[in-house]
C-alpha positions in Angstrom: 119.9 124.5 107.3 118.2 124.1 104.0 114.4 123.7 104.1 114.8 120.1 102.3 117.1 119.2 105.1 114.9 120.2 107.8 112.3 118.4 106.1 114.3 115.1 106.1 115.0 115.5 109.7 111.4 116.3 110.4 110.4 112.7 108.8 113.2 111.1 110.6 112.1 112.7 114.1 108.3 111.8 113.3 108.8 108.2 112.3 111.4 107.2 114.6 109.3 108.6 117.3 106.1 107.1 116.3 107.9 103.5 115.8 109.0 103.5 119.4 106.3 105.5 121.4 103.8 102.9 122.4 106.7 100.5 123.6 108.3 103.3 125.5 105.2 104.4 127.2 105.1 100.7 128.3 108.8 101.0 129.5 108.2 104.2 131.2 105.1 102.9 133.1 106.6 99.6 134.0 110.1 101.4 135.0 108.3 103.7 137.5 107.6 101.0 140.2 110.9 99.5 139.3 112.8 102.6 140.5 111.5 101.7 143.9 111.6 97.9 143.7 113.8 97.7 147.2 111.2 99.7 148.9 108.3 97.9 147.5 109.8 94.6 148.3 110.6 95.8 151.7 107.0 96.5 152.4 106.2 92.6 152.5 108.9 91.7 155.0 109.1 93.0 158.7 109.8 96.6 159.3 111.7 95.5 162.6 115.6 95.1 161.5 117.1 92.0 162.3 120.0 91.9 164.7 122.8 89.4 164.8 126.5 89.2 165.9 129.4 87.6 164.1 129.5 85.0 166.8 125.9 83.9 166.2 127.0 82.4 162.5 127.7 79.3 161.7 130.6 78.4 159.0 129.5 78.7 155.4 130.5 75.0 154.8 128.0 73.9 157.4 125.2 75.9 156.2 126.2 74.6 152.5 126.2 71.0 153.9 122.7 71.5 155.4 121.2 72.7 151.8 123.1 69.9 150.1 121.3 67.5 152.7 118.0 68.6 151.3 119.0 67.4 147.8 120.9 64.2 148.2 123.2 63.6 145.2 123.2 67.3 144.4 126.4 69.5 144.1 126.9 73.4 144.4 126.7 75.4 141.5 126.4 79.2 142.6 126.5 80.7 146.3 125.7 84.2 147.1 125.1 86.3 150.0 121.9 88.5 151.3 123.0 91.9 152.2 120.4 92.7 154.7 120.2 89.3 156.7 122.7 86.7 157.5 121.3 84.3 154.7 123.3 82.4 152.0 121.7 81.3 148.8 123.2 77.9 147.5 122.0 76.9 143.8 122.4 73.2 143.5 121.9 70.7 140.6 122.7 67.2 139.7 126.2 68.3 138.2 128.1 71.4 138.2 127.0 72.2 134.4 123.3 71.2 134.9 120.9 73.4 132.9 118.8 76.1 134.7 115.8 74.1 134.5 117.4 71.2 136.8 118.7 73.9 139.4 117.4 74.2 142.9 117.4 77.5 144.8 118.3 77.0 148.5 118.2 80.1 151.0 120.0 78.9 154.2 120.1 81.1 157.5 123.6 81.2 158.7 122.2 81.4 162.4 120.0 78.1 162.0 121.5 76.3 158.9 117.7 75.8 158.1 115.6 77.9 155.5 114.9 81.3 156.9 111.5 82.0 158.0 109.0 84.3 156.1 110.5 83.7 152.8 107.7 83.9 150.0 108.3 81.5 147.4 107.1 82.0 143.8 107.1 84.6 141.2 106.0 88.0 142.7 104.3 91.0 141.2 107.4 93.1 140.7 109.0 90.1 139.3 106.2 90.1 136.6 106.7 94.0 136.2 110.5 93.3 135.6 109.8 90.7 132.9 107.4 93.0 131.1 109.9 95.7 131.3 112.6 93.9 130.3 111.2 91.6 127.3 107.5 92.5 127.1 107.2 88.8 128.4 108.5 87.5 125.0 111.9 86.1 126.3 115.1 86.9 124.1 113.1 88.1 121.0 111.2 90.7 123.1 114.5 91.7 124.7 116.4 92.4 121.3 113.1 94.1 120.0 113.2 96.4 123.2 116.9 97.1 122.3 115.9 98.2 118.8 113.5 100.5 120.1 116.0 102.2 122.3 118.2 102.8 119.3 114.9 104.4 117.5 114.4 106.6 120.8 118.2 107.7 120.4 117.7 108.7 116.8 114.2 110.6 117.9 116.1 112.5 120.4 119.0 113.5 118.0 116.6 114.5 115.4 114.6 116.3 118.0 117.7 118.5 118.8 118.6 119.1 115.0 114.8 120.4 114.5 114.7 122.5 117.6 118.0 124.2 117.5 117.2 126.7 114.5 113.9 127.5 116.4 115.7 128.1 119.7 118.3 130.5 118.0 115.2 132.9 117.1 113.1 133.5 120.3 115.5 131.6 122.5 115.6 128.4 124.4 112.7 127.3 126.5 110.4 129.9 124.8 106.6 129.0 125.0 104.5 131.4 122.6 101.8 133.1 124.3 98.5 133.9 122.6 99.2 131.2 119.8 96.7 128.0 119.4 96.6 125.3 121.9 98.4 123.0 119.6 101.4 125.4 119.1 101.5 125.8 123.0 101.7 122.1 123.2 104.3 121.9 120.4 106.5 124.5 122.4 106.0 122.7 125.8 106.9 119.3 124.1 110.4 121.0 122.7 111.0 122.6 126.2 110.5 119.5 128.5 112.2 117.4 125.8 115.4 119.8 125.6 115.5 119.8 129.5 115.3 116.0 130.1 117.5 115.4 126.9 120.5 114.0 128.7 118.9 112.0 131.1 116.6 110.5 128.4 119.6 109.7 126.4 121.4 108.1 129.1 118.2 106.1 130.1 117.7 105.0 126.7 121.3 103.8 126.0 121.7 102.1 129.2 118.5 100.3 128.5 119.7 99.2 125.2 122.9 97.9 126.7 121.3 96.1 129.1 119.2 94.1 126.3 122.7 92.9 125.1 123.9 91.7 128.5 123.6 87.9 127.3 125.9 88.3 124.1 128.4 90.7 126.0 128.6 88.1 128.9 129.1 85.4 126.4 132.0 87.1 124.7 133.5 87.9 128.0 133.3 84.1 129.0 134.7 83.0 125.9 137.4 85.7 125.9 138.9 87.3 129.1 137.5 84.3 131.6 138.9 81.7 129.5 142.2 83.0 129.3 141.9 83.6 133.4 140.9 80.0 133.8 143.7 78.7 131.4 141.1 77.3 129.1 140.1 74.6 131.2 138.2 71.6 129.4 139.0 68.7 131.5 136.6 66.8 133.8 134.6 68.7 136.2 136.6 68.7 139.7 134.1 67.4 142.2 133.4 69.4 145.2 134.5 68.6 148.7 133.6 69.9 152.1 135.6 72.7 153.3 136.8 73.7 150.0 134.3 76.7 149.9 135.4 78.6 152.9 139.0 78.2 152.1 138.6 79.6 148.6 136.5 82.4 150.2 139.4 83.2 152.4 142.2 83.0 149.9 140.5 85.1 147.4 139.6 88.0 150.1 143.3 87.7 151.0 144.5 88.3 147.4 142.3 91.5 146.8 142.1 93.3 150.3 139.2 95.6 151.0 136.6 94.0 149.0 133.6 91.7 149.7 132.0 88.6 148.1 129.4 89.1 145.8 128.9 85.5 144.7 130.7 82.3 144.0 130.8 79.8 141.0 131.8 76.3 141.5 133.5 74.3 139.1 131.4 73.3 135.8 129.1 76.5 136.3 128.7 79.0 133.7 130.8 81.7 135.3 133.8 79.4 136.1 135.9 76.7 134.7 135.8 72.9 135.0 138.7 72.9 137.7 138.4 76.2 139.6 135.7 78.1 142.1 135.3 81.6 140.6 134.7 84.1 143.7 133.6 87.5 142.4 134.6 90.3 144.7 133.1 93.9 144.7 134.2 97.2 146.1 133.0 99.3 149.2 132.0 102.3 147.6 128.5 103.0 145.6 130.4 103.1 142.3 133.0 100.1 142.8 130.1 98.0 144.3 128.7 97.5 140.8 132.1 96.4 139.4 133.3 92.8 140.0 136.6 91.4 140.1 136.7 87.5 139.5 139.5 85.3 141.4 140.1 82.0 140.2 140.7 79.4 142.9 142.0 76.2 142.1 139.0 73.6 143.1 141.7 71.0 144.3 143.9 73.0 146.4 142.0 76.4 147.5 144.9 78.2 146.4 144.4 81.6 144.2 145.3 80.7 140.5 144.7 84.1 139.0 142.9 87.6 139.4 141.9 90.0 136.7 139.6 93.0 136.7 136.7 93.2 134.1 137.4 94.3 130.8 136.0 97.7 129.7 132.7 96.3 128.1 132.0 94.2 130.9 132.5 97.4 133.2 130.1 99.3 131.0 127.4 96.7 131.3 127.9 96.4 135.1 127.7 100.2 135.5 124.6 100.5 132.7 122.3 98.2 134.8 122.2 100.3 138.1 122.3 103.5 136.5 119.2 102.6 134.1 117.0 102.6 137.3 119.0 105.4 139.3 120.2 102.9 141.5 123.6 104.8 142.7 122.6 107.8 145.2 120.2 106.3 147.4 116.2 107.5 147.8 117.3 111.0 146.6 118.1 109.7 143.1 115.5 107.4 142.8 113.1 110.3 143.7 114.8 112.3 140.7 114.6 109.3 138.5 110.9 109.0 139.3 110.2 112.6 138.4 112.1 112.6 135.2 110.3 109.3 134.1 106.8 111.2 134.8 108.1 114.0 132.7 109.2 111.5 129.9 105.7 110.1 129.9 104.4 113.8 129.1 106.7 114.1 126.5 105.7 111.0 124.8 102.1 111.7 125.2 102.5 115.0 124.0 104.3 114.0 121.0 101.4 111.4 120.2 99.2 114.3 120.7 100.8 116.5 118.2 101.0 114.0 115.5 97.3 112.6 115.9 96.1 116.4 116.1 97.8 117.5 112.9 95.2 119.1 110.7 94.5 117.0 107.7 94.8 119.8 104.9 98.3 120.6 106.4 99.5 116.9 105.8 98.0 117.0 102.1 99.4 120.6 101.4 103.0 119.4 102.5 102.7 116.2 100.7 101.9 118.3 97.6 
């Protein structure tokens, strides 16, 4: 590689790294507790596991009726199921297409048809950490800005490989020069650690960037594949009638055997249509549990009207979200993700140290 080309790549690496370093430090520091968000949230709950049997549980429609009775005049919009306890979560509103600000969230215990005991309402510490990690508490502007920082990070990784490859051919990869200055040793360690964690850093950086585009990707899917599945229904919203939810769940699971319900969207909701109940099913394995299959059920008859797997771009989004936090292989993978996160903090800090500690005469001589 020609010296001029090497210098150009050096500038790309320096400025792409400096542009995103501060924000990446925020993301790595907030991402560390988020890797263990399930375990941290579990600390506030009872350590004694709840026990129940299917015979103890009330029908879903009866639990939904109890939730609707708490908000007279409301209709169901979304329904989801807790994984670790017999609780449904019913989101209600004045109409099926009500804005988010007008919705009410209602957890209901299937054993008692009443709100579960011990739920802590409000915005917890981990929710604030997640908001900071997701958008710097700046909403969509912050989310898209962090997506741009993710692309800068990817450019810094690629340019770092280009710069390190010629050096690694001479003394060998992962060589730390002994007897040199403290700054040169830091440079070698920066290169070695960055090279070893390159693949992980690229995966986390790109999945994080994909996650910032969740809204436009989902909007594209809703206007394209989901609209075709729902036959572009634009008529009046079909009113909810008691008993239709249980019928829709039964027929949807019969249409796609071996899958379980992730959540349900009722007529008028953003993830359904005006005359369908959309039942979203997930698989049983750690991988397929992240992928959803929508089943459109006629809201008048409860009969299945269409089934279609998610398109490739939605599958990519659904897989990127848990992969970003290492949420696939249980606690062992989370510990690995946490260790690599700490290592990435070292790489970012050493890169900043190398730039700040660069001798000023050397900068002036190179500029000349």
